[in-house]
C-alpha positions as CSV (number, residue, x, y, z in Angstrom):
1,M,126.5,106.2,143.4
2,M,127.3,102.8,141.4
3,I,129.8,104.6,139.1
4,T,131.6,106.1,142.3
5,A,131.8,102.7,144.0
6,A,133.2,101.2,140.6
7,A,135.6,104.0,140.3
8,A,136.9,103.5,144.2
9,L,137.4,99.7,143.3
10,L,139.4,100.4,140.3
11,L,141.6,102.9,142.4
12,L,142.1,100.3,145.0
13,Q,143.2,97.4,142.7
14,Q,146.9,96.8,142.9
15,A,148.8,96.8,139.5
16,P,150.5,93.6,139.1
17,A,154.4,93.4,139.7
18,D,156.5,94.3,136.8
19,N,158.1,90.8,136.9
20,T,154.9,89.0,136.7
21,D,155.5,85.7,134.5
22,W,152.2,85.7,132.8
23,D,153.2,82.5,130.8
24,A,153.7,80.5,133.9
25,I,150.3,81.9,135.5
26,F,148.5,81.0,132.1
27,G,150.3,77.8,131.7
28,V,151.9,78.7,128.3
29,E,154.9,76.6,127.6
30,E,157.9,78.3,126.0
31,K,159.0,76.2,122.7
32,V,162.8,76.1,122.1
33,R,163.7,76.1,118.5
34,D,166.1,73.2,117.6
35,P,169.9,74.7,117.3
36,E,170.9,73.0,114.4
37,T,167.3,73.5,112.3
38,G,165.9,76.4,113.9
39,E,162.3,74.6,113.8
40,L,160.2,74.3,116.6
41,P,159.6,71.0,118.1
42,V,156.6,68.6,116.7
43,E,154.9,65.6,118.0
44,P,156.5,62.4,116.7
45,Y,155.4,60.9,113.6
46,V,156.3,58.2,110.9
47,E,158.4,59.7,108.1
48,D,157.5,58.3,104.9
49,N,157.5,59.8,101.3
50,A,154.0,58.4,101.1
51,N,153.3,61.6,103.4
52,A,153.9,63.8,100.7
53,G,150.3,63.2,99.3
54,A,151.1,62.3,95.6
55,D,153.5,59.9,93.9
56,P,156.5,61.5,92.3
57,F,156.6,62.1,88.2
58,E,158.9,59.0,86.9
59,S,161.3,61.1,84.9
60,G,163.4,63.9,85.8
61,K,161.9,66.0,83.0
62,M,159.6,67.8,85.3
63,A,162.0,68.8,87.8
64,Q,164.2,70.1,84.9
65,Q,161.0,72.4,83.8
66,F,161.1,73.7,87.3
67,G,165.0,74.7,87.0
68,G,165.8,71.7,89.1
69,R,166.3,71.8,92.9
70,E,167.5,75.2,92.7
71,G,164.6,76.4,90.7
72,I,162.2,74.4,92.7
73,R,163.4,75.9,96.0
74,R,162.9,79.2,94.6
75,I,159.3,78.6,93.7
76,S,158.7,77.0,97.4
77,D,160.4,79.9,99.2
78,R,158.3,82.4,96.9
79,L,155.2,80.8,97.5
80,V,155.8,80.8,101.6
81,E,156.7,84.5,101.0
82,L,153.4,85.0,99.1
83,N,151.1,83.5,101.5
84,Y,152.7,85.3,104.5
85,A,151.9,88.8,102.7
86,D,148.4,87.6,101.3
87,P,145.9,88.9,103.6
88,R,143.5,86.1,102.3
89,V,145.5,83.4,104.0
90,A,148.1,85.0,106.1
91,D,146.4,84.3,109.5
92,I,146.8,80.7,108.7
93,F,150.5,80.7,108.7
94,I,151.4,83.3,111.1
95,A,151.1,81.2,114.2
96,H,153.2,78.3,112.4
97,D,156.8,77.5,112.2
98,R,158.0,79.2,108.9
99,V,161.4,77.7,109.0
100,R,159.7,74.1,109.2
101,L,157.1,75.0,106.4
102,E,159.9,76.1,103.9
103,R,161.9,72.8,104.4
104,T,158.8,70.6,104.3
105,L,157.1,72.3,101.3
106,F,160.6,72.3,99.4
107,E,160.9,68.7,100.0
108,Q,157.1,67.9,98.9
109,F,157.6,69.8,95.8
110,C,161.2,68.2,95.0
111,Y,160.0,64.7,96.0
112,I,156.6,65.1,93.6
113,L,158.5,66.6,90.7
114,G,161.0,63.9,90.5
115,A,164.0,65.8,91.8
116,G,165.5,63.2,93.8
117,C,164.5,64.4,97.4
118,D,163.1,62.8,100.2
119,Y,160.0,64.2,102.0
120,T,160.3,64.1,105.9
121,G,157.0,66.0,106.7
122,R,153.8,64.6,108.2
123,D,150.9,63.6,106.0
124,M,148.6,66.3,104.5
125,A,145.6,65.3,106.5
126,S,147.2,65.5,110.0
127,S,149.3,68.6,109.1
128,H,146.1,70.5,108.0
129,A,143.7,69.1,110.5
130,S,143.6,72.2,112.9
131,L,144.1,74.8,110.4
132,G,140.3,75.3,109.5
133,T,141.4,75.8,105.7
134,T,138.4,76.5,103.4
135,R,137.9,76.3,99.7
136,A,138.6,80.0,99.3
137,D,141.8,79.7,101.3
138,L,143.2,76.9,99.1
139,N,142.0,78.6,95.9
140,A,144.3,81.7,97.2
141,L,147.1,79.3,97.7
142,V,146.9,77.9,94.3
143,E,146.6,81.3,92.9
144,N,150.0,82.2,94.8
145,L,151.6,78.9,93.5
146,Q,150.8,80.0,90.1
147,Q,152.1,83.3,90.5
148,A,155.3,81.9,91.9
149,M,155.7,79.3,89.1
150,R,155.0,82.2,86.4
151,E,157.7,84.4,88.0
152,S,160.2,81.3,87.8
153,D,159.0,81.0,84.0
154,V,157.7,77.3,84.3
155,P,156.3,76.3,81.1
156,F,152.3,76.6,81.4
157,H,151.8,73.0,80.6
158,A,154.4,72.2,83.2
159,Q,152.5,74.1,85.9
160,N,149.1,72.3,85.1
161,R,150.7,68.8,85.4
162,F,152.2,69.7,88.6
163,L,148.7,71.2,89.7
164,A,146.8,67.9,88.8
165,K,149.3,65.9,90.9
166,L,148.6,68.3,93.7
167,A,144.6,68.7,93.3
168,P,143.5,65.2,94.9
169,M,145.0,66.6,98.1
170,S,142.6,69.2,98.6
171,K,140.3,66.3,100.6
172,D,143.1,66.3,103.3
173,V,143.7,70.2,103.2
174,V,140.2,71.9,103.2
175,T,138.8,71.0,106.8
176,R,135.7,73.4,106.8
């Protein structure tokens, strides 16, 4: 009897209209990409090279070992590509603005490696606060960075020096 009543109720329910605006019903705001950059809007923050999380190498020698700005761009883009494809960390990246990530990661690497770039992204703590990144996630990211650097023939000692610059940021990146 109970099953018959439940079936009758399901049959009597009306399907929503085809033109139902579910975003409006659930209060989802549509974000519009910047027409020039292609990036999604972010909350305002103070731009400062200190936000990069590390001081730059003094000379341009490290940047040269990474292939200059072109090589740094290749490595940072490859790192993003590897992270989006890596099932260990892909879920962290899927819901975020890839265009902005590619730009700010390049700027960060370029600044730290002493290639003469400015970093315009947010600081490491606030940009990673809501991601729920674990130590295992960070280890996967480092492995992907190592792969990107190897693929670009960055000398091993230069890879280690760069990783040593990035390592102290783990306290701001790992949030659980």
